[in-house]
C-alpha positions, 0 to 999 in steps of 0.5 A: 384485505385492508391496508392496515392488514398488509402492513401489519407489524404486530406479528411475532415473525419478522419476515425477510420481506419486511427486513429488506424493506426496512433496510432499504428505507433506513440506509443502514446495514450491508446489501448484497447485489449481484453484478450484471453482465455490463458490469463485468470485464471481458476476457480480452480487456486489460485489467488496468484500463478495462479496455480492449487490448491492442498489444496484450500481454499476460502475467504468469498468473493469467492476468491480461494487461495492455503492454503500455499500461502495465509498463507505465504501472511498473515504472510508476511503482519503481519511482514510488519505491525510490521516493520512499527509499529516499525518505527512509534514508533521510530518516536514518540520517536524522536519527544518526544526527540526533544520536550524536547531539544526545551523546554531545549533551551527555558528554557536556553534562558529565563535564559540568558535573565534574567541574562542580565536584572539582570546585567544591574540593578545598586544595589548601589546608584550613588555618584554624587561626584565621577569622571567620570573616575571611573564610566567609569572604572566601566562600562568597568569592567562590560562589560568585566565581561558580555563578559566573562559570555556570553563566558562561557555560549557559551562554556557550550552550546557547551559542553552540549551533550544534545544540539545536533550536531552543524551546522558545524558538520552536512553538507547537502548531496545534492546528497540525496534528503531526506538530502537536506536543502529544504527537509522536514522530512517524517512523518509516519502515524500510520499503520493499523494492519488489514491484507487485502485480496489481491484481494478484499481489505477487512479484512482477518483472518486465521479462515475465510478461508474455505476449498474447496473440488472439485469433480473430473471427474474421481476419478481413475486418479492421479493428473498429469493426472487430471490436463492435462485434460480440464474438471477436476471437477464436481458439487457435486450434479448434476454432471455437468462439471464445468468450467469458463463458469459455475458459481459455489458456495461453501457450507460453511459446507461441502466445496463442489463446486456446480453450481450456478443453482443447488444452486438457484433451489435445495439448496435454497428451503430448505436451507440444505447442501445435503452432510452433512445435516446441515442447511444453512444461506444466507452467507453459499452459497459463489459464487466462483469468476471465471476468465471468458471465453474470450467470450463476453457472459460470463458475466465477465468484461475483460478489459486490458489497456496499458497506453502509454506516452502522446504526449508532445508539445515542444517549437521550 
C-alpha cells in the first residue's frame, strides 16, 4: 500500500486513531492520561510535603500529614484569616465614615434650601406709594446679599475638612483598573474563622490530629536504610506488609496502623484495641487514605487532565 493510501482522509469515517493524531498535532482539546506509579504519593507520605513522615499525624478523615507541616499550615491559615478580618473591619469603618459624611451633606443641603426659602419671604408690607426705582434697588441689594451668602457657604464647604477631597484634587488613574471611573469598589465579605483541611476541605483543629505509629519491617534498620526499601512497614497485628495496594486503617487509641482486612475480620468483632485493650467506637477506626498503585484494579480513581485552549473561530 502506498503512502497516500495509509494517510487517506477521503473516507466517510473519522477513526479514533486519526482523531488522536490530529488532536496531538493541533494542540487543542483535552487529553486524558493515566498516571504512572512514580507520579503517585505513597501511603506513608505527607499530603503537603509529599515526603515520608518523621512524626506522622492523621485527621479524622484519614489524611496523613507531617506534624510540623500541618501545624505550620494551620498557623498560616489563622494569620490569613486575621489579615482578612482586619481588612473587613477597616472596610466597615470606612462605610460608617462615608455614611456620616453623606448625612452631613444632606443636613447641609436642607439648611441651604431653608435659607433660600427664608430669604425669599418679604417680612415688611409692600408700600404701593413707593417708587419702582426704590423697589428695584432693594431687589438688587437682596440679590447681592444672596450671592454673597452663597459664596460664603461655598467657601465654608471648601474649607471644611470633613467634606473630603474635591474632584479637582483626585484624578482618575486610567492605568490602574481599580481606580478608573468605571470601576466599582470591591466589597469584602466577612471571612470565615474556620481552618479547613487542605485535602478534604472540612473544618480542622489541632486537637483533632491523631498521632500515627507505623510498625517497621526491620527495627534494626535506621531511618535512611528503612526509607531506601520499597517495603517498609508491617501491620501491627497480622504482620502483613503494608503498601499502596493494601487498604489500611488507623486505630485512634494506640495510633497503630493495621490492614483494613484485619480491622474488618478481627477488631470489629469485639471492638477492642489489640495493643492497648481500650474499647473502640465506630469513629475510632479511621481508614487511611492512599494514593493508589497505577493499576486499574487498585480501587482508587486516578485521573489527570491537561486543559488546552479551545479552538477559536476568526472572521476572515
